[in-house]
C-alpha positions as CSV (number, residue, x, y, z in Angstrom):
1,M,4.6,-5.6,-5.2
2,N,7.1,-7.3,-7.1
3,K,7.2,-11.5,-6.1
4,A,10.6,-11.3,-3.8
5,S,9.0,-8.2,-2.3
6,S,6.2,-10.5,-1.5
7,S,8.1,-12.8,-0.3
8,F,9.8,-10.6,2.0
9,L,7.0,-8.8,3.8
10,N,5.2,-12.3,4.4
11,R,8.6,-13.4,6.0
12,T,8.3,-10.1,8.3
13,L,4.8,-10.7,9.1
14,K,5.2,-14.8,10.1
15,R,7.7,-13.2,12.5
16,V,5.3,-10.8,13.8
17,R,2.6,-13.2,14.3
18,N,4.9,-15.6,16.2
19,R,6.1,-12.3,18.5
20,W,2.2,-11.8,19.1
21,S,1.3,-15.1,20.4
22,E,3.6,-14.4,23.2
23,V,1.2,-11.3,24.4
24,S,-1.6,-14.8,24.5
25,P,0.5,-17.7,25.7
26,N,-1.9,-19.7,26.4
27,L,-4.4,-19.3,23.1
28,K,-5.1,-22.6,21.5
29,E,-5.0,-22.4,17.9
30,Q,-8.9,-23.9,17.4
31,D,-9.1,-20.3,19.7
32,E,-7.3,-18.2,17.4
33,L,-9.6,-16.1,14.9
34,H,-10.0,-17.6,11.6
35,F,-11.9,-15.4,8.7
36,S,-11.8,-15.9,5.2
37,P,-9.4,-13.5,3.4
38,G,-11.6,-11.2,1.8
39,L,-13.8,-11.1,4.9
40,S,-17.1,-12.0,4.8
41,D,-20.0,-9.2,6.0
42,K,-20.8,-11.8,8.9
43,E,-16.6,-11.6,9.7
44,L,-16.4,-8.1,10.0
45,K,-18.9,-7.1,12.0
46,E,-17.6,-10.5,14.3
47,I,-14.4,-7.6,13.8
48,A,-16.2,-5.1,15.2
49,R,-17.0,-7.0,17.9
50,L,-14.1,-7.4,18.9
51,I,-12.9,-4.5,18.4
52,D,-15.7,-2.9,21.0
53,Q,-14.5,-5.2,23.9
54,S,-11.2,-3.9,22.9
55,L,-11.6,-0.4,23.0
56,N,-13.9,-0.7,25.7
57,A,-11.2,-2.9,28.0
58,P,-14.2,-4.7,30.3
59,G,-10.8,-7.1,31.3
60,G,-8.9,-3.3,31.9
61,E,-5.2,-2.7,29.6
62,V,-3.8,-6.6,29.8
63,S,-7.1,-7.9,28.0
64,A,-7.3,-5.4,25.5
65,R,-4.0,-5.7,24.2
66,K,-4.4,-9.6,24.2
67,T,-7.6,-8.8,21.9
68,A,-5.6,-6.0,20.1
69,A,-3.0,-9.3,19.1
70,R,-6.1,-11.7,18.6
71,I,-7.8,-8.5,15.9
72,G,-3.8,-7.8,14.2
73,R,-2.9,-11.6,13.7
74,A,-6.1,-12.4,12.0
75,Y,-5.8,-8.2,9.8
76,M,-2.1,-10.5,8.7
77,T,-3.7,-12.8,7.2
78,L,-6.1,-11.0,5.2
79,N,-5.9,-10.4,1.8
80,K,-5.9,-7.1,0.0
81,S,-9.6,-7.1,-0.4
82,G,-10.3,-7.9,2.8
83,K,-7.6,-5.4,4.2
84,E,-9.7,-2.5,2.3
85,K,-12.5,-3.9,4.0
86,F,-10.8,-3.1,7.8
87,F,-9.8,0.0,7.1
88,R,-13.1,1.4,5.9
89,L,-14.6,-0.3,8.7
90,L,-12.2,2.0,11.2
91,A,-12.7,4.8,9.2
92,T,-16.6,4.8,9.2
93,H,-18.0,2.9,12.8
94,Y,-14.4,4.2,14.9
95,D,-14.7,7.8,13.6
96,V,-15.0,11.6,15.4
97,D,-18.1,11.5,16.5
98,D,-19.1,15.0,14.2
99,K,-22.5,15.8,16.9
100,L,-20.9,14.9,20.1
101,V,-18.2,17.0,19.2
102,N,-21.1,20.2,17.6
103,K,-22.4,20.2,21.2
104,T,-19.1,20.5,23.5
105,I,-18.4,23.2,21.3
106,A,-21.7,24.9,22.1
107,D,-21.3,24.2,25.8
108,Y,-17.7,26.0,25.4
109,Q,-19.3,28.9,24.0
110,Q,-22.0,28.6,26.3
111,A,-20.2,28.6,29.9
112,G,-19.4,31.2,31.8
113,A,-16.4,32.7,33.4
114,D,-17.2,30.6,36.6
115,S,-17.6,27.2,34.6
116,D,-14.9,24.6,34.6
117,L,-13.2,25.4,31.3
118,P,-10.1,23.4,31.5
119,K,-12.9,20.5,31.7
120,L,-14.9,21.3,28.8
121,R,-11.3,21.5,27.1
122,H,-10.1,17.8,28.1
123,K,-13.2,17.0,27.2
124,L,-13.3,18.8,23.7
125,R,-9.3,17.0,22.7
126,T,-10.8,13.5,24.2
127,I,-13.9,13.1,21.4
128,L,-11.7,15.0,18.5
129,L,-9.8,11.3,18.6
130,A,-11.2,9.1,16.5
131,P,-11.7,5.7,18.8
132,R,-9.4,3.5,16.0
133,V,-6.5,5.2,17.0
134,K,-7.1,3.7,20.6
135,L,-7.0,0.6,18.6
136,L,-4.2,1.1,16.6
137,T,-2.2,2.3,19.8
138,L,-2.8,-1.1,21.2
139,F,-1.3,-2.3,18.2
140,N,2.0,-0.7,19.3
141,A,2.4,-1.7,22.6
142,L,2.5,-5.7,21.1
143,P,5.9,-7.0,20.9
144,E,7.3,-5.1,17.2
145,G,3.6,-3.2,16.9
146,I,5.9,-0.7,15.4
147,K,6.4,-2.4,12.6
148,F,3.1,-3.8,11.9
149,L,1.8,-0.1,12.0
150,V,4.6,1.1,9.5
151,D,3.6,-2.1,6.8
152,M,-0.7,-0.8,7.7
153,R,0.3,2.2,6.8
154,A,2.4,0.7,3.6
155,E,-0.4,-1.3,2.8
156,I,-3.3,1.4,2.8
157,I,-1.2,4.0,1.2
158,S,-1.0,1.2,-1.4
159,L,-4.6,1.1,-1.6
160,G,-4.7,4.2,-2.9
161,S,-5.3,6.5,0.5
162,E,-4.0,9.3,-1.0
163,S,-7.3,9.8,-3.6
164,D,-10.1,7.5,-0.9
165,K,-11.4,9.9,1.4
166,D,-12.2,7.2,3.6
167,L,-9.1,5.3,3.3
168,R,-7.4,8.9,4.0
169,K,-9.0,9.3,7.7
170,V,-7.2,6.2,8.8
171,E,-3.6,7.1,6.6
172,R,-4.3,10.1,8.6
173,D,-4.2,8.6,11.8
174,I,-1.6,6.7,11.5
175,K,0.4,8.5,10.3
176,H,-0.5,10.9,13.0
177,L,0.8,8.8,15.6
178,L,3.7,7.5,13.6
179,T,5.4,11.3,13.1
180,S,5.4,11.9,17.1
181,W,6.9,8.0,17.2
182,F,10.3,8.6,15.0
183,D,11.6,11.8,16.3
184,V,14.6,12.6,14.9
185,G,15.8,12.2,18.2
186,F,15.1,8.7,18.8
187,L,16.7,8.4,15.2
188,K,20.5,6.4,15.9
189,L,22.6,6.5,13.3
190,K,24.9,3.3,12.5
191,Q,27.5,2.0,9.9
192,I,26.7,-0.8,8.3
193,T,29.3,-3.0,7.5
194,W,30.0,-6.3,5.3
195,D,30.6,-7.7,8.6
196,S,27.0,-7.4,9.7
197,S,24.6,-9.3,9.8
198,A,23.1,-11.5,6.8
199,S,19.1,-10.7,7.6
200,L,20.6,-6.9,7.7
201,L,22.6,-7.4,4.2
202,E,19.5,-9.4,2.3
203,K,17.8,-5.9,3.4
204,L,20.0,-3.8,1.9
205,I,19.6,-5.5,-1.1
206,E,15.8,-5.4,-0.8
207,Y,15.2,-2.4,0.0
208,E,17.8,-1.0,-2.1
209,A,15.5,2.2,-4.2
210,V,18.2,3.7,-6.4
211,H,20.3,1.4,-7.9
212,E,19.8,-1.8,-8.0
213,I,21.9,-4.2,-5.9
214,A,22.1,-7.4,-8.1
215,S,23.8,-9.3,-6.1
216,W,25.9,-10.1,-3.1
217,E,29.6,-9.4,-5.1
218,D,28.4,-6.1,-6.0
219,L,27.2,-5.5,-1.9
220,K,30.8,-5.7,-1.1
221,N,31.6,-3.8,-3.4
222,R,29.5,-1.4,-2.4
223,L,30.8,-1.7,0.8
224,A,34.6,-1.6,0.4
225,E,37.3,0.1,2.2
226,D,36.7,2.6,-0.2
227,R,32.8,2.6,0.2
228,R,30.6,3.6,3.4
229,L,27.0,3.1,4.2
230,F,25.0,4.1,7.1
231,A,21.7,4.3,8.1
232,F,18.9,5.4,11.2
233,F,17.4,2.8,13.5
234,H,14.6,3.3,15.5
235,P,15.2,1.8,19.1
236,N,11.7,-0.4,19.0
237,M,12.6,-1.6,15.2
238,P,16.5,-2.4,16.0
239,N,17.0,-4.7,13.1
240,E,15.0,-2.4,10.0
241,P,16.9,0.2,8.6
242,L,14.3,3.0,8.5
243,I,16.9,5.1,5.6
244,F,20.1,4.4,4.7
245,V,22.4,6.5,2.4
246,N,26.1,5.2,0.3
247,V,28.6,7.0,0.0
248,A,31.8,7.1,-1.6
249,L,35.5,8.0,-1.2
250,L,37.1,9.9,-3.3
251,K,39.6,11.9,-5.6
252,G,36.8,15.5,-7.6
253,L,33.2,14.7,-8.2
254,A,32.0,11.6,-9.8
255,T,30.1,12.1,-12.4
256,N,29.4,8.5,-14.5
257,I,27.5,6.1,-11.5
258,Q,28.8,3.0,-14.0
259,Q,31.5,4.2,-13.1
260,L,31.4,4.6,-9.6
261,L,29.8,0.9,-9.4
262,D,32.5,-1.0,-11.5
263,A,33.4,-3.9,-9.5
264,E,36.5,-4.0,-11.1
265,A,37.9,-0.7,-10.3
266,P,40.7,-0.8,-8.4
267,I,39.9,0.7,-4.6
268,A,41.0,4.3,-3.9
269,N,43.3,5.5,-0.8
270,N,40.7,7.1,1.7
271,R,44.1,9.0,2.7
272,E,43.8,10.9,-1.2
273,A,40.9,11.2,-0.7
274,D,39.5,14.5,-1.0
275,T,35.1,14.2,-1.8
276,A,32.5,12.5,-0.2
277,I,29.9,10.8,-3.1
278,F,26.4,9.9,-1.5
279,Y,25.1,8.1,-4.8
280,S,22.3,6.6,-3.4
281,I,20.0,7.7,-0.2
282,S,17.0,5.0,0.2
283,N,14.2,4.9,2.1
284,A,14.0,1.5,3.2
285,Q,10.0,1.5,4.4
286,T,7.3,3.0,2.5
287,G,4.8,3.3,5.3
288,L,7.2,6.5,6.0
289,V,6.9,8.1,3.2
290,G,6.3,11.3,4.2
291,I,7.9,11.6,7.3
292,G,10.9,13.4,6.9
293,F,13.9,12.8,8.1
294,G,16.0,12.2,5.7
295,N,18.1,15.6,6.0
296,F,19.2,14.7,8.9
297,L,20.5,11.2,7.7
298,I,23.4,13.3,5.4
299,K,24.1,16.2,7.9
300,R,24.9,13.3,10.5
301,V,27.0,11.1,7.9
302,V,28.8,14.2,7.3
303,S,29.6,14.9,10.2
304,E,30.3,11.1,11.1
305,V,32.5,10.7,8.0
306,K,34.1,14.6,8.2
307,K,35.4,12.9,12.0
308,E,37.3,9.7,10.8
309,L,38.7,11.5,7.4
310,P,39.5,15.3,8.2
311,Q,41.0,15.8,5.6
312,L,37.6,15.8,3.0
313,K,37.3,18.8,1.8
314,Q,34.6,18.5,-0.7
315,F,30.9,17.0,0.3
316,A,28.0,16.1,-2.3
317,T,25.9,13.7,-4.5
318,L,25.4,12.1,-7.9
319,S,22.0,12.7,-8.2
320,P,18.8,10.6,-10.5
321,I,16.8,13.2,-11.8
322,P,13.7,11.1,-12.1
323,G,11.0,13.2,-13.6
324,F,13.4,15.2,-16.2
325,K,12.4,12.2,-19.5
326,S,8.6,12.5,-18.8
327,W,8.9,16.4,-18.2
328,L,11.2,16.4,-21.7
329,D,8.9,14.9,-23.7
330,K,5.7,17.0,-23.1
331,Q,8.1,20.6,-23.7
332,L,8.8,18.7,-27.1
333,A,5.4,17.0,-28.0
334,N,4.2,20.9,-27.7
335,P,6.8,23.8,-26.8
336,P,6.1,26.5,-25.4
337,P,6.8,29.8,-26.7
338,E,9.6,30.5,-23.6
339,F,11.3,27.2,-25.0
340,L,11.3,29.7,-28.5
341,P,15.0,31.6,-27.7
342,L,16.9,28.1,-27.0
343,A,16.4,27.1,-31.1
344,I,15.7,23.5,-30.4
345,D,17.2,21.9,-33.1
346,P,14.2,19.6,-35.6
347,D,16.1,16.3,-35.2
348,L,16.1,16.3,-31.0
349,Q,13.0,14.2,-30.5
350,A,14.4,12.1,-33.9
351,I,17.5,11.1,-32.4
352,L,16.0,11.3,-28.5
353,K,13.7,8.2,-30.0
354,S,16.4,6.2,-32.1
355,P,17.4,3.0,-30.1
356,D,20.6,3.0,-29.0
357,W,21.0,6.9,-29.3
358,H,23.0,7.0,-26.4
359,Q,25.4,4.3,-27.8
360,N,26.6,6.6,-30.8
361,E,29.0,9.2,-30.3
362,K,28.3,11.7,-33.2
363,L,24.5,11.6,-32.1
364,Y,25.3,12.3,-28.5
365,K,27.5,14.8,-28.6
366,S,25.4,16.7,-31.4
367,I,22.5,17.4,-28.5
368,E,24.5,17.5,-25.4
369,P,24.7,21.5,-25.3
370,I,21.0,21.8,-26.1
371,M,19.7,19.0,-23.6
372,K,22.1,20.3,-20.9
373,R,20.4,23.6,-21.5
374,L,17.5,21.7,-21.4
375,C,17.5,20.0,-18.4
376,A,19.1,23.2,-16.4
377,I,15.5,24.8,-17.1
378,Y,13.9,21.9,-16.0
379,L,16.2,21.8,-12.3
380,T,15.0,25.0,-11.6
381,R,11.3,25.1,-12.6
382,Q,8.9,25.6,-10.0
383,H,5.9,22.8,-8.7
384,A,2.9,24.4,-10.3
385,S,1.7,25.0,-6.4
386,K,4.7,28.1,-6.9
387,T,5.7,26.3,-3.2
388,R,8.4,23.9,-4.0
389,L,10.6,23.1,-7.3
390,L,8.9,20.3,-9.6
391,D,11.7,17.8,-9.3
392,P,11.6,15.9,-5.8
393,V,15.0,15.2,-6.0
394,A,15.7,18.6,-6.5
395,H,13.5,19.1,-3.8
396,F,15.0,16.9,-1.0
397,H,18.5,18.6,-2.3
398,I,17.8,22.2,-1.9
399,S,15.7,21.6,0.8
400,N,18.4,20.5,2.5
401,G,20.8,23.3,1.8
402,A,22.8,21.8,-1.1
403,I,23.7,23.9,-4.5
404,I,23.1,22.4,-7.8
405,K,26.4,21.9,-8.8
406,Q,27.1,20.5,-12.4
407,L,24.8,18.1,-14.8
408,N,26.3,15.0,-16.2
409,W,25.6,13.6,-19.2
410,L,25.0,10.4,-19.7
411,G,26.2,9.5,-16.5
412,N,23.4,6.9,-15.7
413,T,23.1,5.0,-19.1
414,S,21.2,2.0,-17.6
415,N,17.6,0.9,-18.5
416,A,16.3,3.0,-15.7
417,G,18.3,5.8,-16.2
418,L,17.8,6.5,-19.9
419,S,14.2,5.5,-18.9
420,Q,14.2,8.2,-16.4
421,S,16.3,11.4,-17.5
422,Y,17.9,10.4,-20.5
423,G,21.3,9.3,-18.8
424,M,21.4,12.3,-17.4
425,M,22.6,12.7,-13.4
426,T,23.5,16.0,-11.5
427,N,25.8,16.6,-8.7
428,Y,24.4,18.7,-5.7
429,L,27.2,20.4,-3.3
430,Y,27.2,20.7,0.3
431,E,28.7,23.8,0.9
432,L,28.8,23.4,4.7
433,N,29.0,26.6,5.7
434,D,26.2,28.2,3.8
435,I,24.1,24.8,4.3
436,D,21.4,26.8,6.5
437,Q,21.3,29.7,4.4
438,N,21.0,28.2,1.1
439,S,18.4,26.5,2.9
440,E,16.6,29.0,4.3
441,H,16.4,30.9,1.4
442,Y,14.8,28.1,-0.6
443,F,11.5,28.4,1.7
444,I,11.1,32.0,1.7
445,T,12.4,32.0,-2.0
446,H,11.4,28.0,-3.0
447,E,14.1,28.8,-5.5
448,A,17.4,26.9,-6.1
449,A,20.6,28.2,-5.6
450,I,22.8,27.3,-8.4
451,S,26.3,27.0,-9.6
452,K,28.3,29.2,-12.0
453,E,28.0,26.2,-14.4
454,I,24.3,25.7,-14.3
455,K,23.4,30.1,-14.6
456,Q,25.4,30.2,-17.4
457,L,23.4,27.0,-19.0
458,L,20.2,28.9,-18.3
459,D,21.8,32.4,-19.8
460,N,22.9,31.4,-22.8
461,G,19.6,29.5,-23.2
462,K,18.6,33.0,-22.9
463,K,20.5,34.5,-25.9
């Protein structure tokens, strides 16, 4: 996490802490929990005692929430090591009781026809839910609690929950809760403009994940008359965008991101536009990774933009190809047999390693045909699981019903573009009448829908 992101998160946590103090207005400063950032063993036992108190709720629901608020406020003062200890406590001491589960299953299997089977089923459902889930649910009931849980999941992911069995258990419980709370039916689509609140605009600068926003002037250019920006919001997080998309209104497909973001370029006439280009889709909340609603965002935005500008005939993206460079470098280091028919120029690696090759017209034009063919192979290649495309951005758009329309050589010559894809970008085209059919075909075959241009690139490589 960079310094700016850390400062931004700290401000968010401070706001949540202040809101949670409203739960216990009579709570005096000296009564708050003051633990060392790394949590000593003694302090961890005190945390466990308070969790037990909150879960058993001897003072009722109100008392349970107050105790949960104290635990949550203490959690927000912990450092990385302290939070990891907190998560491991939840994983090991507040997990499902396997012995009780096995006993209840045995009771159910041995129960006769006259037994109270619904009661046993209810008991089984109850004990299959880890006790920590009740604490997490109590957090959600507090002011801005849902944002607290979203950030908590982001933090546990950063600790390596994907590969750590204990952390993974807690992360999955949080994800399960968030998945039900962030059903797309609850989300609201809003257009963000230059007149939106300064705090919201600041968040756009912070959360932009595809093409960095360099300044307020840069942001203003992305909110000009020939641009649109839409975001999904949750009712319980009204000031926090969940995911947002930038749209450019143009004549024809955009092929170069530097030209598209040029603040000096004249503002286009929307009445002459026939194409809406989605050039950046950013997930604003790391804690919501894997909870998919991006596909719904695109379809909703298409509907909104089409309603405003009915003359629009084409909806497409100008997308990065984030894994192409690393994939190609591996192939060139040890070309597999299927690459031999491509007759790869032995100088290709040398050219790509030479400084500023992308600024030498003779060099970059000499390798353009082969680079396009190789990129077409990469974009249509399946993941090792054979259930999805290798490239994550391609998987996202193809699964939503788009087709790979065309490749744009040196479409992004920024440092990020060169380091991700040797400057290559692509257009995914959403043909409105074919979206559902394309999406269904992909989930059945796991193959990308492609245009004639891409098919020709692939066929040329086989000759």
